PyMOL commands that place a pseudoatom at each C-alpha (Angstrom):
pseudoatom trace, name=CA, resn=UNK, resi=1, chain=A, elem=C, hetatm=0, pos=[102.280, -97.900, -10.979]
pseudoatom trace, name=CA, resn=UNK, resi=2, chain=A, elem=C, hetatm=0, pos=[105.072, -99.288, -12.248]
pseudoatom trace, name=CA, resn=UNK, resi=3, chain=A, elem=C, hetatm=0, pos=[106.901, -97.018, -15.295]
pseudoatom trace, name=CA, resn=UNK, resi=4, chain=A, elem=C, hetatm=0, pos=[107.531, -99.108, -18.315]
pseudoatom trace, name=CA, resn=UNK, resi=5, chain=A, elem=C, hetatm=0, pos=[110.844, -98.862, -19.984]
pseudoatom trace, name=CA, resn=UNK, resi=6, chain=A, elem=C, hetatm=0, pos=[111.014, -100.242, -23.478]
pseudoatom trace, name=CA, resn=UNK, resi=7, chain=A, elem=C, hetatm=0, pos=[113.692, -101.766, -25.207]
pseudoatom trace, name=CA, resn=UNK, resi=8, chain=A, elem=C, hetatm=0, pos=[114.314, -98.893, -27.097]
pseudoatom trace, name=CA, resn=UNK, resi=9, chain=A, elem=C, hetatm=0, pos=[114.200, -96.617, -24.120]
pseudoatom trace, name=CA, resn=UNK, resi=10, chain=A, elem=C, hetatm=0, pos=[116.919, -98.439, -22.320]
pseudoatom trace, name=CA, resn=UNK, resi=11, chain=A, elem=C, hetatm=0, pos=[119.116, -98.211, -25.372]
pseudoatom trace, name=CA, resn=UNK, resi=12, chain=A, elem=C, hetatm=0, pos=[118.873, -94.349, -25.508]
pseudoatom trace, name=CA, resn=UNK, resi=13, chain=A, elem=C, hetatm=0, pos=[120.105, -94.442, -21.539]
pseudoatom trace, name=CA, resn=UNK, resi=14, chain=A, elem=C, hetatm=0, pos=[122.729, -96.707, -22.155]
pseudoatom trace, name=CA, resn=UNK, resi=15, chain=A, elem=C, hetatm=0, pos=[124.284, -94.402, -25.209]
pseudoatom trace, name=CA, resn=UNK, resi=16, chain=A, elem=C, hetatm=0, pos=[123.995, -91.395, -22.997]
pseudoatom trace, name=CA, resn=UNK, resi=17, chain=A, elem=C, hetatm=0, pos=[125.318, -93.026, -20.315]
pseudoatom trace, name=CA, resn=UNK, resi=18, chain=A, elem=C, hetatm=0, pos=[128.748, -93.786, -22.520]
pseudoatom trace, name=CA, resn=UNK, resi=19, chain=A, elem=C, hetatm=0, pos=[129.044, -90.689, -24.104]
pseudoatom trace, name=CA, resn=UNK, resi=20, chain=A, elem=C, hetatm=0, pos=[128.540, -89.271, -20.622]
pseudoatom trace, name=CA, resn=UNK, resi=21, chain=A, elem=C, hetatm=0, pos=[131.636, -91.469, -19.405]
pseudoatom trace, name=CA, resn=UNK, resi=22, chain=A, elem=C, hetatm=0, pos=[133.953, -90.630, -22.650]
pseudoatom trace, name=CA, resn=UNK, resi=23, chain=A, elem=C, hetatm=0, pos=[133.744, -87.417, -21.898]
pseudoatom trace, name=CA, resn=UNK, resi=24, chain=A, elem=C, hetatm=0, pos=[134.719, -87.597, -17.889]
pseudoatom trace, name=CA, resn=UNK, resi=25, chain=A, elem=C, hetatm=0, pos=[137.550, -89.311, -19.438]
pseudoatom trace, name=CA, resn=UNK, resi=26, chain=A, elem=C, hetatm=0, pos=[138.264, -87.582, -22.411]
pseudoatom trace, name=CA, resn=UNK, resi=27, chain=A, elem=C, hetatm=0, pos=[138.831, -84.874, -19.338]
pseudoatom trace, name=CA, resn=UNK, resi=28, chain=A, elem=C, hetatm=0, pos=[140.494, -86.402, -16.936]
pseudoatom trace, name=CA, resn=UNK, resi=29, chain=A, elem=C, hetatm=0, pos=[143.496, -87.282, -19.761]
pseudoatom trace, name=CA, resn=UNK, resi=30, chain=A, elem=C, hetatm=0, pos=[143.496, -83.967, -20.841]
pseudoatom trace, name=CA, resn=UNK, resi=31, chain=A, elem=C, hetatm=0, pos=[144.026, -82.936, -17.052]
pseudoatom trace, name=CA, resn=UNK, resi=32, chain=A, elem=C, hetatm=0, pos=[146.637, -85.555, -15.992]
pseudoatom trace, name=CA, resn=UNK, resi=33, chain=A, elem=C, hetatm=0, pos=[148.292, -84.582, -19.269]
pseudoatom trace, name=CA, resn=UNK, resi=34, chain=A, elem=C, hetatm=0, pos=[148.751, -81.188, -18.065]
pseudoatom trace, name=CA, resn=UNK, resi=35, chain=A, elem=C, hetatm=0, pos=[149.986, -82.033, -14.754]
pseudoatom trace, name=CA, resn=UNK, resi=36, chain=A, elem=C, hetatm=0, pos=[152.570, -84.756, -16.057]
pseudoatom trace, name=CA, resn=UNK, resi=37, chain=A, elem=C, hetatm=0, pos=[153.661, -81.096, -18.888]
pseudoatom trace, name=CA, resn=UNK, resi=38, chain=A, elem=C, hetatm=0, pos=[153.832, -78.457, -15.570]
pseudoatom trace, name=CA, resn=UNK, resi=39, chain=A, elem=C, hetatm=0, pos=[155.740, -81.566, -13.335]
pseudoatom trace, name=CA, resn=UNK, resi=40, chain=A, elem=C, hetatm=0, pos=[157.935, -81.956, -16.755]
pseudoatom trace, name=CA, resn=UNK, resi=41, chain=A, elem=C, hetatm=0, pos=[158.916, -78.414, -16.828]
pseudoatom trace, name=CA, resn=UNK, resi=42, chain=A, elem=C, hetatm=0, pos=[159.396, -77.785, -12.727]
pseudoatom trace, name=CA, resn=UNK, resi=43, chain=A, elem=C, hetatm=0, pos=[161.470, -80.652, -13.180]
pseudoatom trace, name=CA, resn=UNK, resi=44, chain=A, elem=C, hetatm=0, pos=[163.447, -79.639, -15.841]
pseudoatom trace, name=CA, resn=UNK, resi=45, chain=A, elem=C, hetatm=0, pos=[164.314, -75.748, -14.348]
pseudoatom trace, name=CA, resn=UNK, resi=46, chain=A, elem=C, hetatm=0, pos=[165.118, -77.634, -10.840]
pseudoatom trace, name=CA, resn=UNK, resi=47, chain=A, elem=C, hetatm=0, pos=[167.590, -79.585, -12.982]
pseudoatom trace, name=CA, resn=UNK, resi=48, chain=A, elem=C, hetatm=0, pos=[169.151, -76.410, -14.564]
pseudoatom trace, name=CA, resn=UNK, resi=49, chain=A, elem=C, hetatm=0, pos=[169.223, -74.458, -11.337]
pseudoatom trace, name=CA, resn=UNK, resi=50, chain=A, elem=C, hetatm=0, pos=[170.937, -77.269, -10.262]
pseudoatom trace, name=CA, resn=UNK, resi=51, chain=A, elem=C, hetatm=0, pos=[173.446, -77.518, -12.911]
pseudoatom trace, name=CA, resn=UNK, resi=52, chain=A, elem=C, hetatm=0, pos=[174.334, -73.779, -13.016]
pseudoatom trace, name=CA, resn=UNK, resi=53, chain=A, elem=C, hetatm=0, pos=[174.911, -73.739, -9.371]
pseudoatom trace, name=CA, resn=UNK, resi=54, chain=A, elem=C, hetatm=0, pos=[177.640, -76.561, -9.654]
pseudoatom trace, name=CA, resn=UNK, resi=55, chain=A, elem=C, hetatm=0, pos=[179.255, -74.925, -12.649]
pseudoatom trace, name=CA, resn=UNK, resi=56, chain=A, elem=C, hetatm=0, pos=[179.489, -71.745, -10.337]
pseudoatom trace, name=CA, resn=UNK, resi=57, chain=A, elem=C, hetatm=0, pos=[180.938, -74.172, -7.116]
pseudoatom trace, name=CA, resn=UNK, resi=58, chain=A, elem=C, hetatm=0, pos=[183.365, -75.856, -9.674]
pseudoatom trace, name=CA, resn=UNK, resi=59, chain=A, elem=C, hetatm=0, pos=[184.522, -72.371, -11.439]
pseudoatom trace, name=CA, resn=UNK, resi=60, chain=A, elem=C, hetatm=0, pos=[188.549, -71.532, -10.475]
pseudoatom trace, name=CA, resn=UNK, resi=61, chain=A, elem=C, hetatm=0, pos=[189.879, -68.347, -9.590]
pseudoatom trace, name=CA, resn=UNK, resi=62, chain=A, elem=C, hetatm=0, pos=[191.695, -66.857, -12.611]
pseudoatom trace, name=CA, resn=UNK, resi=63, chain=A, elem=C, hetatm=0, pos=[195.585, -67.553, -13.151]
pseudoatom trace, name=CA, resn=UNK, resi=64, chain=A, elem=C, hetatm=0, pos=[197.370, -66.598, -15.793]
pseudoatom trace, name=CA, resn=UNK, resi=65, chain=A, elem=C, hetatm=0, pos=[199.743, -69.634, -15.063]
pseudoatom trace, name=CA, resn=UNK, resi=66, chain=A, elem=C, hetatm=0, pos=[196.680, -72.079, -16.243]
pseudoatom trace, name=CA, resn=UNK, resi=67, chain=A, elem=C, hetatm=0, pos=[195.618, -72.409, -19.652]
pseudoatom trace, name=CA, resn=UNK, resi=68, chain=A, elem=C, hetatm=0, pos=[192.177, -71.573, -20.323]
pseudoatom trace, name=CA, resn=UNK, resi=69, chain=A, elem=C, hetatm=0, pos=[190.859, -74.811, -21.548]
pseudoatom trace, name=CA, resn=UNK, resi=70, chain=A, elem=C, hetatm=0, pos=[187.066, -73.338, -21.414]
pseudoatom trace, name=CA, resn=UNK, resi=71, chain=A, elem=C, hetatm=0, pos=[187.597, -69.454, -22.453]
pseudoatom trace, name=CA, resn=UNK, resi=72, chain=A, elem=C, hetatm=0, pos=[184.314, -67.844, -22.215]
pseudoatom trace, name=CA, resn=UNK, resi=73, chain=A, elem=C, hetatm=0, pos=[185.891, -65.090, -25.146]
pseudoatom trace, name=CA, resn=UNK, resi=74, chain=A, elem=C, hetatm=0, pos=[186.856, -65.124, -28.481]
pseudoatom trace, name=CA, resn=UNK, resi=75, chain=A, elem=C, hetatm=0, pos=[189.182, -62.586, -30.240]
pseudoatom trace, name=CA, resn=UNK, resi=76, chain=A, elem=C, hetatm=0, pos=[188.640, -61.966, -33.419]
pseudoatom trace, name=CA, resn=UNK, resi=77, chain=A, elem=C, hetatm=0, pos=[189.551, -59.475, -36.259]
pseudoatom trace, name=CA, resn=UNK, resi=78, chain=A, elem=C, hetatm=0, pos=[187.471, -56.121, -37.646]
pseudoatom trace, name=CA, resn=UNK, resi=79, chain=A, elem=C, hetatm=0, pos=[188.113, -57.822, -41.359]
pseudoatom trace, name=CA, resn=UNK, resi=80, chain=A, elem=C, hetatm=0, pos=[187.233, -61.622, -40.144]
pseudoatom trace, name=CA, resn=UNK, resi=81, chain=A, elem=C, hetatm=0, pos=[184.539, -60.186, -38.345]
pseudoatom trace, name=CA, resn=UNK, resi=82, chain=A, elem=C, hetatm=0, pos=[182.976, -58.118, -41.029]
pseudoatom trace, name=CA, resn=UNK, resi=83, chain=A, elem=C, hetatm=0, pos=[183.794, -60.358, -43.370]
pseudoatom trace, name=CA, resn=UNK, resi=84, chain=A, elem=C, hetatm=0, pos=[181.297, -63.640, -41.269]
pseudoatom trace, name=CA, resn=UNK, resi=85, chain=A, elem=C, hetatm=0, pos=[178.446, -60.882, -40.958]
pseudoatom trace, name=CA, resn=UNK, resi=86, chain=A, elem=C, hetatm=0, pos=[179.114, -60.110, -45.213]
pseudoatom trace, name=CA, resn=UNK, resi=87, chain=A, elem=C, hetatm=0, pos=[179.211, -56.167, -44.085]
pseudoatom trace, name=CA, resn=UNK, resi=88, chain=A, elem=C, hetatm=0, pos=[181.618, -53.803, -45.309]
pseudoatom trace, name=CA, resn=UNK, resi=89, chain=A, elem=C, hetatm=0, pos=[184.517, -52.594, -43.371]
pseudoatom trace, name=CA, resn=UNK, resi=90, chain=A, elem=C, hetatm=0, pos=[184.540, -48.755, -41.933]
pseudoatom trace, name=CA, resn=UNK, resi=91, chain=A, elem=C, hetatm=0, pos=[188.171, -47.347, -43.462]
pseudoatom trace, name=CA, resn=UNK, resi=92, chain=A, elem=C, hetatm=0, pos=[190.481, -46.467, -40.549]
pseudoatom trace, name=CA, resn=UNK, resi=93, chain=A, elem=C, hetatm=0, pos=[191.228, -42.881, -40.251]
pseudoatom trace, name=CA, resn=UNK, resi=94, chain=A, elem=C, hetatm=0, pos=[194.476, -43.654, -38.421]
pseudoatom trace, name=CA, resn=UNK, resi=95, chain=A, elem=C, hetatm=0, pos=[197.323, -43.054, -41.614]
pseudoatom trace, name=CA, resn=UNK, resi=96, chain=A, elem=C, hetatm=0, pos=[199.490, -45.378, -42.193]
pseudoatom trace, name=CA, resn=UNK, resi=97, chain=A, elem=C, hetatm=0, pos=[203.278, -45.414, -41.046]
pseudoatom trace, name=CA, resn=UNK, resi=98, chain=A, elem=C, hetatm=0, pos=[205.682, -43.627, -43.374]
pseudoatom trace, name=CA, resn=UNK, resi=99, chain=A, elem=C, hetatm=0, pos=[208.365, -45.225, -41.510]
pseudoatom trace, name=CA, resn=UNK, resi=100, chain=A, elem=C, hetatm=0, pos=[209.105, -48.319, -39.925]
pseudoatom trace, name=CA, resn=UNK, resi=101, chain=A, elem=C, hetatm=0, pos=[209.101, -48.252, -36.030]
pseudoatom trace, name=CA, resn=UNK, resi=102, chain=A, elem=C, hetatm=0, pos=[211.915, -48.129, -34.737]
pseudoatom trace, name=CA, resn=UNK, resi=103, chain=A, elem=C, hetatm=0, pos=[211.047, -49.669, -31.686]
pseudoatom trace, name=CA, resn=UNK, resi=104, chain=A, elem=C, hetatm=0, pos=[209.713, -53.198, -30.153]
pseudoatom trace, name=CA, resn=UNK, resi=105, chain=A, elem=C, hetatm=0, pos=[206.675, -53.427, -28.424]
pseudoatom trace, name=CA, resn=UNK, resi=106, chain=A, elem=C, hetatm=0, pos=[205.708, -56.283, -25.822]
pseudoatom trace, name=CA, resn=UNK, resi=107, chain=A, elem=C, hetatm=0, pos=[202.153, -56.782, -24.715]
pseudoatom trace, name=CA, resn=UNK, resi=108, chain=A, elem=C, hetatm=0, pos=[201.391, -57.461, -20.754]
pseudoatom trace, name=CA, resn=UNK, resi=109, chain=A, elem=C, hetatm=0, pos=[198.861, -58.798, -19.276]
pseudoatom trace, name=CA, resn=UNK, resi=110, chain=A, elem=C, hetatm=0, pos=[198.167, -57.413, -15.627]
pseudoatom trace, name=CA, resn=UNK, resi=111, chain=A, elem=C, hetatm=0, pos=[198.355, -60.481, -13.180]
pseudoatom trace, name=CA, resn=UNK, resi=112, chain=A, elem=C, hetatm=0, pos=[195.087, -61.596, -10.977]
pseudoatom trace, name=CA, resn=UNK, resi=113, chain=A, elem=C, hetatm=0, pos=[193.151, -58.685, -9.389]
pseudoatom trace, name=CA, resn=UNK, resi=114, chain=A, elem=C, hetatm=0, pos=[191.112, -58.600, -6.223]
pseudoatom trace, name=CA, resn=UNK, resi=115, chain=A, elem=C, hetatm=0, pos=[188.020, -57.612, -8.880]
pseudoatom trace, name=CA, resn=UNK, resi=116, chain=A, elem=C, hetatm=0, pos=[188.874, -61.349, -10.646]
pseudoatom trace, name=CA, resn=UNK, resi=117, chain=A, elem=C, hetatm=0, pos=[188.608, -63.037, -6.950]
pseudoatom trace, name=CA, resn=UNK, resi=118, chain=A, elem=C, hetatm=0, pos=[185.342, -61.064, -6.058]
pseudoatom trace, name=CA, resn=UNK, resi=119, chain=A, elem=C, hetatm=0, pos=[184.036, -61.980, -10.024]
pseudoatom trace, name=CA, resn=UNK, resi=120, chain=A, elem=C, hetatm=0, pos=[183.434, -58.225, -11.029]
pseudoatom trace, name=CA, resn=UNK, resi=121, chain=A, elem=C, hetatm=0, pos=[184.399, -56.161, -13.590]
pseudoatom trace, name=CA, resn=UNK, resi=122, chain=A, elem=C, hetatm=0, pos=[186.325, -53.527, -12.509]
pseudoatom trace, name=CA, resn=UNK, resi=123, chain=A, elem=C, hetatm=0, pos=[186.286, -50.708, -15.359]
pseudoatom trace, name=CA, resn=UNK, resi=124, chain=A, elem=C, hetatm=0, pos=[185.400, -47.093, -13.774]
pseudoatom trace, name=CA, resn=UNK, resi=125, chain=A, elem=C, hetatm=0, pos=[188.455, -45.581, -13.409]
pseudoatom trace, name=CA, resn=UNK, resi=126, chain=A, elem=C, hetatm=0, pos=[186.956, -43.897, -10.246]
pseudoatom trace, name=CA, resn=UNK, resi=127, chain=A, elem=C, hetatm=0, pos=[187.213, -46.914, -8.458]
pseudoatom trace, name=CA, resn=UNK, resi=128, chain=A, elem=C, hetatm=0, pos=[189.619, -48.809, -10.416]
pseudoatom trace, name=CA, resn=UNK, resi=129, chain=A, elem=C, hetatm=0, pos=[192.563, -46.463, -9.842]
pseudoatom trace, name=CA, resn=UNK, resi=130, chain=A, elem=C, hetatm=0, pos=[192.775, -46.308, -6.117]
pseudoatom trace, name=CA, resn=UNK, resi=131, chain=A, elem=C, hetatm=0, pos=[190.956, -50.106, -5.832]
pseudoatom trace, name=CA, resn=UNK, resi=132, chain=A, elem=C, hetatm=0, pos=[191.243, -53.761, -6.886]
pseudoatom trace, name=CA, resn=UNK, resi=133, chain=A, elem=C, hetatm=0, pos=[195.388, -54.299, -7.011]
pseudoatom trace, name=CA, resn=UNK, resi=134, chain=A, elem=C, hetatm=0, pos=[196.823, -57.217, -7.542]
pseudoatom trace, name=CA, resn=UNK, resi=135, chain=A, elem=C, hetatm=0, pos=[196.543, -60.339, -5.492]
pseudoatom trace, name=CA, resn=UNK, resi=136, chain=A, elem=C, hetatm=0, pos=[199.485, -62.069, -4.274]
pseudoatom trace, name=CA, resn=UNK, resi=137, chain=A, elem=C, hetatm=0, pos=[199.617, -64.563, -6.629]
pseudoatom trace, name=CA, resn=UNK, resi=138, chain=A, elem=C, hetatm=0, pos=[199.055, -61.669, -9.213]
pseudoatom trace, name=CA, resn=UNK, resi=139, chain=A, elem=C, hetatm=0, pos=[202.499, -59.839, -7.899]
pseudoatom trace, name=CA, resn=UNK, resi=140, chain=A, elem=C, hetatm=0, pos=[203.819, -63.199, -8.327]
pseudoatom trace, name=CA, resn=UNK, resi=141, chain=A, elem=C, hetatm=0, pos=[202.774, -63.773, -11.787]
pseudoatom trace, name=CA, resn=UNK, resi=142, chain=A, elem=C, hetatm=0, pos=[204.113, -60.325, -12.851]
pseudoatom trace, name=CA, resn=UNK, resi=143, chain=A, elem=C, hetatm=0, pos=[207.635, -61.280, -11.031]
pseudoatom trace, name=CA, resn=UNK, resi=144, chain=A, elem=C, hetatm=0, pos=[207.118, -64.710, -13.111]
pseudoatom trace, name=CA, resn=UNK, resi=145, chain=A, elem=C, hetatm=0, pos=[206.586, -62.483, -16.247]
pseudoatom trace, name=CA, resn=UNK, resi=146, chain=A, elem=C, hetatm=0, pos=[210.088, -60.679, -16.172]
pseudoatom trace, name=CA, resn=UNK, resi=147, chain=A, elem=C, hetatm=0, pos=[211.985, -63.720, -16.862]
pseudoatom trace, name=CA, resn=UNK, resi=148, chain=A, elem=C, hetatm=0, pos=[209.970, -64.096, -20.308]
pseudoatom trace, name=CA, resn=UNK, resi=149, chain=A, elem=C, hetatm=0, pos=[210.301, -60.556, -20.683]
pseudoatom trace, name=CA, resn=UNK, resi=150, chain=A, elem=C, hetatm=0, pos=[214.052, -60.488, -20.008]
pseudoatom trace, name=CA, resn=UNK, resi=151, chain=A, elem=C, hetatm=0, pos=[214.785, -63.553, -23.023]
pseudoatom trace, name=CA, resn=UNK, resi=152, chain=A, elem=C, hetatm=0, pos=[212.556, -61.780, -25.472]
pseudoatom trace, name=CA, resn=UNK, resi=153, chain=A, elem=C, hetatm=0, pos=[214.081, -57.879, -25.383]
pseudoatom trace, name=CA, resn=UNK, resi=154, chain=A, elem=C, hetatm=0, pos=[217.412, -59.623, -24.635]
pseudoatom trace, name=CA, resn=UNK, resi=155, chain=A, elem=C, hetatm=0, pos=[220.131, -58.412, -22.029]
pseudoatom trace, name=CA, resn=UNK, resi=156, chain=A, elem=C, hetatm=0, pos=[222.312, -55.943, -24.166]
pseudoatom trace, name=CA, resn=UNK, resi=157, chain=A, elem=C, hetatm=0, pos=[218.831, -54.355, -24.373]
pseudoatom trace, name=CA, resn=UNK, resi=158, chain=A, elem=C, hetatm=0, pos=[216.875, -54.267, -21.535]
pseudoatom trace, name=CA, resn=UNK, resi=159, chain=A, elem=C, hetatm=0, pos=[218.658, -50.666, -20.300]
pseudoatom trace, name=CA, resn=UNK, resi=160, chain=A, elem=C, hetatm=0, pos=[216.096, -49.253, -22.162]
pseudoatom trace, name=CA, resn=UNK, resi=161, chain=A, elem=C, hetatm=0, pos=[213.494, -50.842, -21.374]
pseudoatom trace, name=CA, resn=UNK, resi=162, chain=A, elem=C, hetatm=0, pos=[210.439, -48.642, -20.749]
pseudoatom trace, name=CA, resn=UNK, resi=163, chain=A, elem=C, hetatm=0, pos=[207.153, -49.836, -18.872]
pseudoatom trace, name=CA, resn=UNK, resi=164, chain=A, elem=C, hetatm=0, pos=[204.092, -47.742, -20.525]
pseudoatom trace, name=CA, resn=UNK, resi=165, chain=A, elem=C, hetatm=0, pos=[201.062, -48.816, -18.064]
pseudoatom trace, name=CA, resn=UNK, resi=166, chain=A, elem=C, hetatm=0, pos=[196.867, -47.704, -17.265]
pseudoatom trace, name=CA, resn=UNK, resi=167, chain=A, elem=C, hetatm=0, pos=[197.220, -45.728, -14.412]
pseudoatom trace, name=CA, resn=UNK, resi=168, chain=A, elem=C, hetatm=0, pos=[194.686, -48.393, -12.913]
pseudoatom trace, name=CA, resn=UNK, resi=169, chain=A, elem=C, hetatm=0, pos=[195.636, -49.868, -9.995]
pseudoatom trace, name=CA, resn=UNK, resi=170, chain=A, elem=C, hetatm=0, pos=[196.381, -53.949, -11.136]
pseudoatom trace, name=CA, resn=UNK, resi=171, chain=A, elem=C, hetatm=0, pos=[197.887, -52.497, -14.580]
pseudoatom trace, name=CA, resn=UNK, resi=172, chain=A, elem=C, hetatm=0, pos=[200.348, -50.296, -12.579]
pseudoatom trace, name=CA, resn=UNK, resi=173, chain=A, elem=C, hetatm=0, pos=[200.510, -52.677, -9.603]
pseudoatom trace, name=CA, resn=UNK, resi=174, chain=A, elem=C, hetatm=0, pos=[201.896, -55.005, -12.800]
pseudoatom trace, name=CA, resn=UNK, resi=175, chain=A, elem=C, hetatm=0, pos=[204.363, -52.962, -14.653]
pseudoatom trace, name=CA, resn=UNK, resi=176, chain=A, elem=C, hetatm=0, pos=[205.603, -51.597, -10.919]
pseudoatom trace, name=CA, resn=UNK, resi=177, chain=A, elem=C, hetatm=0, pos=[206.481, -55.958, -9.518]
pseudoatom trace, name=CA, resn=UNK, resi=178, chain=A, elem=C, hetatm=0, pos=[207.270, -56.736, -12.818]
pseudoatom trace, name=CA, resn=UNK, resi=179, chain=A, elem=C, hetatm=0, pos=[210.327, -53.858, -13.651]
pseudoatom trace, name=CA, resn=UNK, resi=180, chain=A, elem=C, hetatm=0, pos=[211.459, -54.971, -10.083]
pseudoatom trace, name=CA, resn=UNK, resi=181, chain=A, elem=C, hetatm=0, pos=[211.755, -57.943, -10.880]
pseudoatom trace, name=CA, resn=UNK, resi=182, chain=A, elem=C, hetatm=0, pos=[213.615, -57.531, -13.825]
pseudoatom trace, name=CA, resn=UNK, resi=183, chain=A, elem=C, hetatm=0, pos=[215.885, -54.675, -11.783]
pseudoatom trace, name=CA, resn=UNK, resi=184, chain=A, elem=C, hetatm=0, pos=[216.792, -57.809, -9.411]
pseudoatom trace, name=CA, resn=UNK, resi=185, chain=A, elem=C, hetatm=0, pos=[217.835, -60.540, -11.476]
pseudoatom trace, name=CA, resn=UNK, resi=186, chain=A, elem=C, hetatm=0, pos=[220.082, -57.703, -14.001]
pseudoatom trace, name=CA, resn=UNK, resi=187, chain=A, elem=C, hetatm=0, pos=[221.261, -57.077, -10.437]
pseudoatom trace, name=CA, resn=UNK, resi=188, chain=A, elem=C, hetatm=0, pos=[222.231, -60.263, -9.230]
pseudoatom trace, name=CA, resn=UNK, resi=189, chain=A, elem=C, hetatm=0, pos=[223.332, -61.840, -12.645]
pseudoatom trace, name=CA, resn=UNK, resi=190, chain=A, elem=C, hetatm=0, pos=[225.906, -58.506, -13.187]
pseudoatom trace, name=CA, resn=UNK, resi=191, chain=A, elem=C, hetatm=0, pos=[227.270, -59.707, -9.374]
pseudoatom trace, name=CA, resn=UNK, resi=192, chain=A, elem=C, hetatm=0, pos=[227.711, -63.317, -10.302]
pseudoatom trace, name=CA, resn=UNK, resi=193, chain=A, elem=C, hetatm=0, pos=[228.953, -61.777, -13.568]
pseudoatom trace, name=CA, resn=UNK, resi=194, chain=A, elem=C, hetatm=0, pos=[232.422, -59.522, -11.588]
pseudoatom trace, name=CA, resn=UNK, resi=195, chain=A, elem=C, hetatm=0, pos=[232.407, -62.269, -9.372]
pseudoatom trace, name=CA, resn=UNK, resi=196, chain=A, elem=C, hetatm=0, pos=[233.252, -64.448, -12.127]
pseudoatom trace, name=CA, resn=UNK, resi=197, chain=A, elem=C, hetatm=0, pos=[237.059, -64.229, -12.928]
pseudoatom trace, name=CA, resn=UNK, resi=198, chain=A, elem=C, hetatm=0, pos=[236.895, -66.719, -16.237]
pseudoatom trace, name=CA, resn=UNK, resi=199, chain=A, elem=C, hetatm=0, pos=[234.030, -63.771, -17.853]
pseudoatom trace, name=CA, resn=UNK, resi=200, chain=A, elem=C, hetatm=0, pos=[235.360, -60.955, -19.702]
pseudoatom trace, name=CA, resn=UNK, resi=201, chain=A, elem=C, hetatm=0, pos=[234.389, -57.673, -17.867]
pseudoatom trace, name=CA, resn=UNK, resi=202, chain=A, elem=C, hetatm=0, pos=[232.995, -56.304, -21.826]
pseudoatom trace, name=CA, resn=UNK, resi=203, chain=A, elem=C, hetatm=0, pos=[230.430, -59.274, -20.859]
pseudoatom trace, name=CA, resn=UNK, resi=204, chain=A, elem=C, hetatm=0, pos=[229.199, -58.008, -17.941]
pseudoatom trace, name=CA, resn=UNK, resi=205, chain=A, elem=C, hetatm=0, pos=[229.250, -54.500, -19.138]
pseudoatom trace, name=CA, resn=UNK, resi=206, chain=A, elem=C, hetatm=0, pos=[225.943, -55.552, -21.105]
pseudoatom trace, name=CA, resn=UNK, resi=207, chain=A, elem=C, hetatm=0, pos=[224.302, -56.058, -18.156]
pseudoatom trace, name=CA, resn=UNK, resi=208, chain=A, elem=C, hetatm=0, pos=[222.635, -52.192, -17.595]
pseudoatom trace, name=CA, resn=UNK, resi=209, chain=A, elem=C, hetatm=0, pos=[219.328, -52.111, -15.460]
pseudoatom trace, name=CA, resn=UNK, resi=210, chain=A, elem=C, hetatm=0, pos=[216.178, -50.443, -17.000]
pseudoatom trace, name=CA, resn=UNK, resi=211, chain=A, elem=C, hetatm=0, pos=[216.352, -46.149, -16.018]
pseudoatom trace, name=CA, resn=UNK, resi=212, chain=A, elem=C, hetatm=0, pos=[213.197, -45.727, -16.442]
pseudoatom trace, name=CA, resn=UNK, resi=213, chain=A, elem=C, hetatm=0, pos=[210.251, -45.711, -14.365]
pseudoatom trace, name=CA, resn=UNK, resi=214, chain=A, elem=C, hetatm=0, pos=[206.760, -46.834, -14.934]
pseudoatom trace, name=CA, resn=UNK, resi=215, chain=A, elem=C, hetatm=0, pos=[205.042, -44.524, -16.850]
pseudoatom trace, name=CA, resn=UNK, resi=216, chain=A, elem=C, hetatm=0, pos=[201.555, -44.348, -16.425]
pseudoatom trace, name=CA, resn=UNK, resi=217, chain=A, elem=C, hetatm=0, pos=[199.241, -42.985, -19.293]
pseudoatom trace, name=CA, resn=UNK, resi=218, chain=A, elem=C, hetatm=0, pos=[194.795, -42.697, -19.002]
pseudoatom trace, name=CA, resn=UNK, resi=219, chain=A, elem=C, hetatm=0, pos=[195.271, -44.035, -23.005]
pseudoatom trace, name=CA, resn=UNK, resi=220, chain=A, elem=C, hetatm=0, pos=[195.877, -47.447, -21.748]
pseudoatom trace, name=CA, resn=UNK, resi=221, chain=A, elem=C, hetatm=0, pos=[192.622, -47.748, -19.687]
for i in range(1, 221): cmd.bond("trace and resi %d" % i, "trace and resi %d" % (i + 1))
show_as sticks, trace
zoom trace
């Protein structure tokens, strides 16, 4: 005996089939969207990691003789920082100088050190005072700085020049290299001056090498 399907029954079956197909398509579409988002996120992570690796490979060892076009730090005064943060700056506990300073002070940064090439921060005194000295490039930088120092200080005042350095190896070696270079330049200029019969003796007498050795102090760490 055959079952008879009325037109109304056929219409109901068709509506159910269409509804089921739409639900399946929606589900499939949502799963495809999730998969695409996962692939996109994974691709962005791979691209970011690749970019970081390329930047690390392109990074060159620091050299004080080269301009720092992309500095990773910013020097800012505490008063300006207080203004930017809209906070009140704490008063300084150091008394103001009653009289002007009698001496001139010059800051000399240490040359390229072994820790610069290794990419590590050497701030532990137990390590920095015995390791991480200057590289060959760092020693050359310290010697080249001596010529600028002579021009800034002046030949007539170089005898009273005193190098005060941190006891860290990189700083001590920088001061020693610069001081020895200053002495070598003055000694050479003295020989040239004495050998020149045209130059007066009074001019040669102005050339005197520094008499003090490098003074080490942990206060400059």
